[in-house]
N, C-alpha and C positions, 0 to 999 in steps of 0.2 A: 534897236535891239534891247536897250535898257527898258523902254516902255513895254516891250513884250514880256520881259522877265517880271516887271512890276505887275502886269496884268495877270500873268500865270500865277504869281504868288497870291494875288488877290483872290483868284478862283479857288486855290488850295485852301486859303483861310476861310473862304465862304463855305467850302465843302465841310471843313472841320467843324465850323460853327453849326452848320446844319446837322451833322452827325451827332453833335452834342446836345442840340436843342430839340431836334425832331421827336426823339422818344418821349419828351416831356410835353410836347405840343399836340402831336397826333395820337389819338387813342389807340391803345394796343389792339382793340377789336378790329381796327381797320386792317392791320397786318395779318391778324389771324384769319380774317375773311379772305385776304389775298392768298395766303398759304392753302387754305381749304379749297379755293377755286383752282389754284395751280395743281393741287393733287388730283382734283376731279378731272382737269383737262389731261393730265399725264397718265392717269390710271383708269379713269372711268369709275372710280370708287369714292365713297364719302369718307372724309376725315372729320372726326368729331372731337372737340376739346372741351371737356366739361369743367376741368379744374383750373387752378391759377396759372396764368401765363405771364412770364417776364420776358422783356425784350431789350436788347442793347445793340448799338451799332459799332462801337469801338471796344477793343481793337478789331473784333470780328462782329459780323452780324450774328448775334447769339440769341437763341430762343430756348427757354426752358418752360415746359408745360407738364401738367399732371392730369391724370385721368383722361387718357387719350384712347380713342378707338378708331379702327379702320374697318370699313364695312365689307361684307361678303357680297358676291354677286347673287342675283336672284336664284332661288331654288335650293339654297343650302339650308342645313338644319338650324343654324344659328345666324343672327343678324350680323355678327361681327367676325371678321377673320382674325383680328388682333385687338387686344386690350393692353394698355401700358400704364403702369402706375406713375412713372416719371420719364420724360423724354427731354434730352438735352441735345441741341443742335448748334453747331457753329459753321457758318458759311462765309465765303469770301465776298465781300461787298462789291469789289470791282468786277467779279465774274457775274454777279447779279445784274450789274449795269449793262453787261454785254448779252444778257438773256440766258446765261448758263447757271446751273445750280451746282456749285462746287462745295461739297461738304467736307470740312476738315475734321470735324468731330461729330459723331453720332452715337450717343449712349442711350441704351434702353435699359431701364431698371424695372425688375419684376414684371416682365411681359408675360402675357398668356396668349399663345398663338395657336389658332385652330386650323390645321390643314385638313382639307376635305375634298373628296372626289364625289361629285354629284351622281345622281342615278343615271345620267346620260354619259358618264365617264369623263366629264370635264372637271379638271382640278381648279380649286378656287385661287391657286397662285398663278394661274395663267391670266395675265392682265390684258385688257382691251388695248388695241393698237390705235393710237391717235390718227384722226383723219381718214379712217377706213370705213366708218359708219356712213350710211347714206340715209337720206330722208325716207322715212317709212320703213327702214330696215330695223331689225331687232336691236342693233347697236344704237341706232338713232333714237328708237323709241325708249330705250333705257336712259337716255340723256334727258335731264330736266330742261324745260324751256328756259332760255336765257332771261335774266331779269330785265325789266324795262330800262332801256338806255344802255344796257351792257353791250360791249363790242363783241362781235363774233370772233371765235378763235381763228387765227391766221396761221400760215405756214411757219411764221416766225415765232409762234407761241412755244412755251417750254414744253418739252416732251422727255420721255425716258432716255432718249438718245443724248440729252444734255445733262444727264446726271453723273456726277463725279463724287466718289466717296474716298475719304482718307482713312482715319482711325474710326472704325465702327466696333462697338462692344455691346455685348448683351450680358446683363448681370442677373443671375438668379431667375432664369426663365422657366417657363413650362410650355411644352408643345404637345398638342394632341393631334392624332391622325385618325380620321374617320372615313371609311369607304361606305357610302350610302348603298352601293350595290350589294354588299355582303353584310353590312352591319359591323364589320370588324373595326375595333377601336384600340389605339395604342396611346399610352401616356408616358411622356418623358419629362422629368423635372430636374431641378437644381442645375440648370443649364448655364454655363458660363462660356462665352465665345468671343473671338476676335476675328474681324474681317477687314481685308484690304481690297479696295476696288477703285482704281484710278478712274475708270468709266465703264459703262456697261459693255463696251466693245473690247475692253482689255481683260486680261486674265484676272480672275478673282482668287484670292487665297483666304482660306478660313481654317481656323483651328479652335478646338474647344473640348469641353468635357461635360458630362451629364451623369445622372444617376437614374437607372431603370431597374426596377425590381430588386433594389438593394445592391446592385453592382455598379461600380464606376466604369464609365465608358469614355474612351478618348477618341477623337475624330480629327482627321486632317483631310482637307479638300482643296483641290486646285481645279478651277473651272475655266476653260479657255475663253469663252465669250458668253457672259450672262445674257447679253442681248439676243444672241441666237437661241439660247436655251429657252428663254421666255417666249420667243416667237415660234417655238416648236421645231427649230432647225437643229441639226447635229453640231456638236462642238466637243473638242477634246476635254477629257476629265481624268483625274486621278483621285482615288479615294482610299483611305486606310481607316480601319476601325479596329480598336483593340480593347478587349475586356478579358477578365479571367476566363469566362466560358468560351470565348471565340476570338479569332483574329482573322480579319478579312482585308484583302487588298485587290484593287481593280485599277486598270489603266487602259483607256480606250476612248470611246465616244458615247455621248449621252444626248437625249432629246426629250422634251416634255410633252409633245403632242404627236398624234392624238392621245397617247398615253405615255407614261414614262418608259423609255427604252434605253438599253445599254448594249454595247458591243465592244468586246475587248478581252484582254488577258486577265485572268483572275487567279488568286490563291486563297484558299480557305483552309483554316486549321482549327479543329475543335478537339480539345483534350478529352472531352467525354460527351458523347451525344446525349446520354441520359441526363447529365448535369445541365446541358444546354436547354433541353426540352423542359426540364423542371424550372429553370430560370425564366423561360418564356411563358410559364403558366400551364404547360401541357403535361401529360403523363404518358409513360410508355409501359407496356406490359412487362411483368417480371421476367427476367432471363437468367441464364446460368453464367453470367459474367460478360455477355456481349454488349454492344452499343457503347463502346468506349471511344478510343481515339478515331478521328475521322479527318482525312485530308483530301483536298481536291486541287488540282492544278491543271488549267487548260483554258480554252477560249470560251467565254461566256457570251451568250446572246439572250437578251431578255426584252420582251415587249408585251406589256400588259399582263395577260394571264399565261404567257408562254415563255419558257426558258429552255435553253439547251447548252450542253457542254460538248465541244468537239475537241478531238485530240486530247481527251481527258486522261489524266492519271489519278486514280482513286485508291485510297488506302482506308480500309475499315478494319479496326482491330489488327489481326495478323494477316489479313488478306489484301492482295494487291491486284488491281485491275487497270486495263487500258481500254479505250474505246470511245463510244459516243452515247450520250444520254440526252433525252428530251422529255420535258414535262409540260403538260398542258392542263391548266386548271380552269378552263373556260366553263366546263360543265360542273355539276355539283360534286362529282367524284373526280379527283385528279387522274390524269392519264399519263403513264410513263412508258416510253419506248427506249430500248437500250440495245446496243450491240457491244458486248463486252468480252474481253479475254481475261479470265481470272486465273491466277496461278494456283490457288487452292480455295475451294468453297467449303469452309468449315461451318456447318449449321449448328453444331452443338452449343456454342456459347449463346445462341438465340432461343434455345428451347427453355420451357419453364423450369424453374429449379426443381431438383429431385425431391420427391416426398417419400416418406416411409411407405414401403410396400405393404399392400393389403395381404390378408391371409391367403396362401396358395391353396390349391385344391387338395382335398383330403385323399388319402390313399384309398384304393378300391375297398368296397364293403367287405365285411367278414364273410367267409365262405369261399374266397378266392375269385379270380377272374373267370370269365366265361371259359369253359373248357378246362378248368383246373382239375386237379386230381382228386377224385372222391376219397374221403378218409383223411385227406391232408388238412391239418389245422390251418386256419387263416393266418397269413403272415402278419407279423407285428407291423403296426403303422410305420411306414418309411418316413424319414425326415422330409419336411416340406421343401419345395423348391426354394432356392436361396433368394430368388428375386421374383416378385410378383409384378403384375401389370399395374400401371398407375391409375388412380382414381381422380387425378387432377383434371378439372374441366379443361377441355381444349379451347383455347382462345381463338375465335374466328374473326376478330376485329380486323386483322391484317387483310383478310380476303375481301372485306367489305369497304375498306378505306381507300382502295386504289384500284384502277384498271391498268393493265400493263401488257406489253408485248416485249419479250426478251429473246434474244438470240445469244446464247452463252457458249463459250468454249472454255472448259475448265481443265486444269492439269490434274486435279483430284477433287473428290467430294467426300466429306465426312458427315455422317448422320448417325448419332448415337455411336455404337461400336462398328457400324458398317463403314467400310472404306471402298471407294470407287476410284479407279484410275482415270486417265484422260477420257473426257466425254464431251459430246456435243448435245446441247439441250436447247429446245425451244419451249418457251413457257408463255402462256397467256392467262391473264387474270381479268375477268370481266363480270361485273355485277355479282360479286361474291363467289364466283366459281373459278377454279384453277385447272388448267389443262397443261400437262407437261409431257413432252415427247422426247424420249431419249433415243436419238437416232444412232448414237455411237456411245458405247460404254465399255471400258476396260474393267473387268470384274474378276478379282482373285485368279489371276493367271489365265483367265478366259475372256470371253466377250459376251455382250448381251445388248439387247435393245428392249424398249418397253414404253409404256405410257401410263400416266397416272392422272386421274380426274378427281378433284376434290370439290364438293358442293357445300358451300358455307351459307347458303341462303336460308337454311332452317337452323333451329337451335342445335340439332344433332348434325355433326359433320358427316357428309356422304362420301364414300370412297369407291372408285372403280379403277382397277389396275390390271394390266396385262404385261407379261414379260416373256421373252424368249432368251434362253441361255445356251451357250456352247462352250464346252471345255472348262467350265468353272470349277475350281477346287472347292468341293462341298464342305469340308471340315471347317476351314476358317469362316466361310460364308455363314453356315448354320450356327456356328458358335457366336459370331458377332451379331447376327440378326435375331437369334432366338435362344442364346445360351445353351445350345445343343451341339455336342461335339462327338456324337457316337458314330457318325458315318463319314468316311473320307473316300476320295476318288474324284475323277474328272466327271462333272455333271453336265448333262445336256437335257433340255426339256422346255416345257412351256407351262405357264400359270396364268389363270384368270381369276380375279377376286372382286367381290363387292362387299360393302359393309356400311354401317351407319351407327354413329354413337357420339356421346358427349365427352367421353374420356377414352383413354387407351384401352382400359378394360372392357368398356362397352363395345368399342370397335372390334376387338378380338372376339368377344362373345357373339357378335353378329356376323362374323365372316361367312360368306358363302362363295363357292367357286369350284373349280376343277383344274386338273392338270395332269401332266405325264412327265416322268423323270427317268433318265437312264444314267447309271453310273458305270464307269469303266476303270478297271485296274485299281481297285480300292479295297476297303476293309470295313467291317463293322467292329467298332471298338467296344471292349467290355465283355466279350464272350468269344470263346473258341468252340464253335459248334462241333467240329470234328472231335475234339477232346472229350466233350460232354457225352457223345453217344458211342465213342469207342472205348472209353474207360468208365464202365458203369459204376464201379465202387467209388472211384474218385469223384465222379459227378454227383453221386448221392450224398456223399459225406462232406464235400468241401466245395460246393458251388460258388461260394463267395470269393474263392481264389481266382475266379474268372475275370475280376474287374480290371486286371492289368493285361489281359489277353485280347486277341482280336481274331476275327474270321476273315481271311483274305478271299477276294473274289476277282474274277476277270470281267464279270458283267453282272449288273443288277438293274432291273427295270420294273416299272409298274405304273398304273394310273391311280388317280384318287379323286374323291369329291370332298367338298367342305360344306357342312351345314351347321349353322349357328356355332361356328368355331370348332366343330368336331371333324377331324380329318379321317376319312374312311378309305381303306384300301383292301381290295379282295384278290389282287392278281400279282402280288410280288413274286418275282422269279430271280433267284441268285444262282450263278454258275461259277464253278471253279474246277480245278483239275481233280479235286477230291470230293467235292460236294455238289449237290443240287438241292436248292432250298425253295420251298413255296411258302408264302406268308399271307396273312390277312389280319386285320384288326383296326384299331382306332388310336388316334392321338387327340387328346382333349387339350386344345390350346388354351382355353380360359383357365383350366386347373393345372395346366402344364404337366400332364401325366400321360403315360403310355399304357395301353392294354392291347397286346398283340400276341399272336400265336404263329409260330413258324414250324414247318415240318421239313426237316433236313433228311437227306438220304446220302450215305457215304457211297461214293462211286467206286468202280473197279474192284480190285482184290484186296483193298485195305482191310485191316481188322474191323470186323463189324460190318463189312460191306453188305449193302442191301438193307441195313436196318433203317427204319423210319421212326425216330423218337421225337414227338412233338415237344416244343419248348414254349413256355409262356413267358413273355416279356412284359413286365408291369412295374408301376411305381412312378414317382415324380421323375422327370427326365434328367435331373441332376443326381439321381440316386437310383437308377434302374436296377431291378433284380431279374434274374433269369432262373426259371424252374423247369428242368426236364420232366416230362410226364411219362416215366417208364411204365406206369401201370397200364398205359394203352397197349403195351406189348402183351399183357396177360390175356388179351382176348384171342391170341393165336399162339398157344403154347408150342406147337410143333415148329412153327417158323422161328419162334424165339429160341427154342433149344438148338436148332440148326445154326442160327445166326450167332449165338453167344458162346458156342463151344470153345472157339479160339480165344474169345475175350476173357473167359474165366479159367482158361488153362485146361478145360475138359477135353477128353477124347470121346470115349463111349459113354452113353448115359445108362448102360445096362448095369445090373448089380455086379459088384466086384467078386472075384473068386476067393479072396482071402479075408479071413476075419469075420466072415458073415456080413460084412458091411457092403456098401455100394456107393458109387460116386453120385453126389446129388445132381439132380436135374437143374439146369439153369433156370427154368421157369419156377421151380420150387424155391430157389434162392431168392428171386425177385418177389415172390409171394410173401416169403418170410420177412423180407425187408419192408414190405408195405403193410405187414400185419395180417396177411391172408393165410389160408391153410396151404401147407405144402402138399 
C-alpha cells in the first residue's frame, strides 16, 4: 500500500512538473493550432488568431488572445461572423483530459458580432452538426481536406455537446443584424452582458444592457436548451426587454430553424407609439393627438414573416379591443387580418391636425337670387360660414402601406363631429384601395347601412359611397356632418355619392350623386312660413325676427341630384295641418350657401287661406335669410283683394259713404309698400 501511495505521489509530482515546464518547452503555436482545429471540428467554422497569445496551465488552463475572428458560412456578406479585440478563456485541465471542454471563464472585450440571415433564409448562427456531413455532400465539401498524417475525427472527438460554460461576459460589444432578403440592417452598441451556461443541454441565463439610437435597453433571457435551439428544435424561453419607449415580455417556446419562431404568452406596453417609431428611425403622419399609449396582452405566434395574436386584449389611446390579429409580411406589402370587438372607435385623434379654414363662399351676387323681387335692392353680404372646408392634402400613405381584412364590431364610432352607435363593419384594404361595408349601424336614434370605397392608387383620393337610412334624427346628423341645423325630424332615404380630390375642399367640390329623402313629424328651423304669409305687415317689416321660429310639418320629401358639389332639388313637398309647401333650388356645398325658393299655401279657413307667397331662402347656411316675395301677388289684384281683406281688417273695398274717403284696396297697399302706383 505504501508503495502505491509513493507511486501516486510521484505521478502527481510529475504532472505538476509537466504543467510548470510544458508552457516553456512546447511552442504556444502548437496549442493555438489545436484550439483552431477543435473549433473547426465542433462548429465547421474557422477560428483565426492574429494577435498575441498567452498560455498557462496552472491553476487553470488559461488562454488570452487578441485580434480574434470567427468565420461566417459561405454566402454571407462578410467573411467573419465575429471579431474580438481581446479574448480570455479559463478551462479545467482535468476536464480536457477526459475530452470535455469546461470553461470557467470566458470574457470577450470589444467584440463586433455580425448576425446575418442569408438570401436563402439560413442564419449564420446556425452551426453545422458534427458527424452529419457525408462524402460528396455540401457539408463534406465545405470541410477542408485533413492534413497529411492527421487522424480523422472519431465519435470521441470534442463537439458542442461537450461544451460547458461558467462565467461568460461580454464587455463593450457591438452587434449588427442584416437580413440579405430585405436589406434590413440594425446596429446595437455599448453592449455589456453576462451569461451562465453549465452545458448546452442545460438552461442558459443571460442578462445585459445596450444602447440603441440613444436609449438604454435592458434584457433578461432564460433559454431552456441552447443545444435544441441551435439544432432548430423547440425549447422553452422567457424574455423581457425594457427601455423608455417600450416594455416587452414573452414566455413560451422558441426555435431557430427553418427560421426564428416563437409561440407563447406575451405582454407589450408602449407609452407612445409615435415616440417608439421615432426611436426606431421611422416617421408617422401628423395626427390630432393619436398614436399614444399602446398595450397588447395575448398569445403570440411568430414564424419568419408571419405573426399572430390570439385571445388578444388591445388598448390604443382610449380605445379597447379584444379578438384575433394576424400579420403576414411575406409579400412586399404587409397583410393584416383581424376579428376585433372594439368598445369605441374614435377616429378623430388620428385625423390630420386642424388648419385654418379657407375663405367660405361669397354671398349671392348683387341683384338678388333667381326669382328675387324686382325693385328690391340687393341684400348686404351675409357673414361667411364659420367653418370652411380644409385644404390640407389628404395623406394616402396608410392605404398603400398595408393590405387588410377586418371584421369589426364596435360599440360606437366617432368621426369628426359624427357619432355612430353600435355597428358591424367589414373592411378590406388592398393595393391602395379601401372597401368598407356597414352591415349594421345605429345612427342618431335610427338605423342605417351603407358602403364606402376609397381609391388611393392615384394622387387624388377617389370616393364612392352609398347609404340607406331609416328613422334617423336629421337635426343632430346634419349639424354634426355639415354644421347645418335647420331641419329636424325623423329622416328616411338613400344617398349615392362619387368624388375625387386631394383635399377635403376638392372632394366636396367634385361631389356627384343623387338621393331621395323623406322627413316625418319635424320642422324647418329659422322660419315660420305661416306667420310670414298670414301677417303681411309684420313679414315686410321684421323678417329677421323669424330666426327663432320654425315651421312644423307632418311630412316633407323630395329627390335631389349633386353635380360638382351643387345639390339641386326640384320637387320638395311639405305638408302640415295648416300649410302645403312646394320648393326648388340649390345648395352650394363648396361655398356652403343656399339659394332656394319655396311656395307655401295656407290650407283651410285660416287667415290668408289660399294665399301663395313665394319665399326666397338664401345665404351661407350658418346665417340663412328668408325673403317673402309679396310682389308676386300684384300680378292678380282681384285674388289679392279677396285674400287679404281679413288680413288687413278690410271689409268692402268700395268707397266709404262718409267724409268723401274710401277704404284702401289691399292691392293698392302692397303696391305702395313696394314703391308702385296705387
